[in-house]
C-alpha positions, 0 to 999 in steps of 0.5 A: 575453076569455072561453074557456069558463068561463075569464076571460082578463085580456088578449089575449096568450097564450104558445104551447105549444112543445116544449123551450121552455115549461117551468116557468121560461120560463112563470113569466118570461113570466107576470111580463111579463104573459102572460094564459095560458101553456101547457105544452110539448106533452104526449104522450097516449101518454106519459101513458097508459103512465106515462112519467116524462119526460112527467109531468115536463113537467107540473111547475107552480106556482100563480104561473103560473095560469091554465095551459093543458095541450096534449095531442097524439096520434092516439088519441081514447081515449088523449087522453080518458084524458090529459085526465082525468089532467091535469084537476086540474093545468090550467085549460084543455086544448088539443089539438094538431092543428098541429105539423109536426115529423116525429117528431110527424107520423110518429106520426099526431099534430099536423099529420097529423090535418089530413088527416082532419077526421072524425078531428079531430072524433072526438078533440074529441068524445071529450075534450069528453065527459070534461072540463068544463074549457075546451077549445081546439084549435090547427091549421094551414091544412092539410096542403099548399097543395092541402089548406087545409081549416082552415075545415072542421076549425074548423067541425067542432071548434066543433060538437063543443064546443071553446071557442076555436081557435088558427090558425097560418096556414101549412100543414104543408108550409110548416113555418115558411117564407114568411109566415103568411097572416093573411087566413086568420085573418080568414076563420076569425074571420068564420066562428067563433062562438067566440074565435079566437087568432092565431099566426104571425109575431108578432115585435114589438108592431107585428105584434101590433097589425097582426094584430088590426086586420087579422083581428079576432082575439080574442087573439095567441099568442106563440111564436118572437117571445118567444125571449130577449125576454119584453119582447114581451109587455110591449110589446104590452100597453103598445101596446094602452094607447096607450103605447110603451116603450123597448127593454130595455138590454143590462144589462136583457137580461143581468140577465134572462138571469141570472135565467132561469138561476138559476130554471132551475137551482133548478127542475131542477138542474145536469144539465138546466140545462147543455143547456137554458140554452145556447139561452136565453143565445144568444137573450138576447144576440143582437145584443149586442157580441161575442155571437158569441164568447160563443155559441161559448164557451157551446156549448163549456162542459162544466159549469154552473159554466163556463156561469155564469162565462161569463155573469158575465164577458160581463155584466161587460164588456157591461152 
């Protein structure tokens, strides 16, 4: 697949996810074969006003390239300025018009933009004018069931110069409930003259192959399905080649948890590691014997050393 001037070597892409797709997570998913990885959502206002926390989210490594940077905001000028600022760090810029989280929507960004297609078009046009990088947009089906206007928004975005569109076929009101309506991805693919990327309910390699077969989409975007499961990327790529790989063993899962832990600690230090690695360790160990007790213990840990000891003991008794 080609997105603007960027060649994508396979059709498996890591979604931008707030609090998840930091540098260590992206590096791991890249090593398992993801063709394109995205930063967490980057606030255009945060960049505009030089927020140090926002700038920290842009920490990168040559190993993860190509890298997509996702921007969110509701002001076309601020988003254009942010695009210019991140251009030296990015291989692709994505505009978030789909996040349903209250804090984002309350600021007028994310899914809130779905209520104003003309504003989305203006934002795309403003960013397109200032960057020659590949430009994409990520949207939902609409604000609610009465406003499923994704085809109109996609048409306007394409007219203003986006190079690909990602659709998560749920409305803002649905959040993550119910089932993603993959037929809306098929409808978008039938309309669009640019690549369409499918998002939503891709938890297994079977899911990925099914959505590609049912919709004709050009690529799949992995989000919640990759929590504690970077093997999902590997498995999708294998199935596309006609191969089926065995599920990771408990030892392999715990070894990867340890590798992720070490990478995070080396990247961000102990202060940030304690809070962030708890959730990842819960995901890596989900379904293993005595995992519930382990999760309870790590959520009570008060230091990185204690967290490391708990993981070491659990691995010694499980793997």
